[in-house]
C-alpha positions as CSV (number, residue, x, y, z in Angstrom):
1,X,13.9,9.4,-18.3
2,X,12.6,6.1,-17.7
3,X,10.4,6.1,-14.7
4,X,9.2,3.0,-15.1
5,X,9.6,0.2,-12.5
6,X,8.6,-3.7,-12.6
7,X,9.2,-5.9,-9.4
8,X,9.6,-9.1,-11.3
9,X,9.9,-12.4,-8.6
10,X,13.6,-14.0,-9.2
11,X,12.3,-17.5,-9.0
12,X,9.2,-17.4,-11.4
13,X,9.7,-14.6,-13.7
14,X,6.6,-13.4,-12.4
15,X,5.5,-9.8,-12.4
16,X,4.7,-8.6,-9.0
17,X,4.2,-4.7,-9.6
18,X,4.5,-2.4,-12.1
19,X,5.2,1.3,-10.7
20,X,5.6,4.6,-12.2
21,X,8.2,7.0,-10.4
22,X,6.3,10.7,-10.1
23,X,9.2,13.0,-9.8
24,X,6.9,15.9,-8.4
25,X,6.7,13.7,-5.2
26,X,9.6,13.6,-2.3
27,X,10.1,9.7,-1.5
28,X,13.2,10.3,0.6
29,X,12.4,12.8,3.9
30,X,14.4,16.0,5.2
31,X,14.3,15.2,8.6
32,X,12.2,18.1,9.2
33,X,8.6,17.0,10.4
34,X,5.9,18.0,8.2
35,X,4.3,21.1,7.5
36,X,5.0,24.5,6.6
37,X,7.8,26.2,8.0
38,X,7.6,29.6,10.8
């Protein structure tokens, strides 16, 4: 799995950010409020 993300400026080619995607973290919400379910 390729989990490295690079943000590069299209005009200059400069590397703006370098990120690593964490598969244990949910990045998209489920629509439910955070916290334990009751």
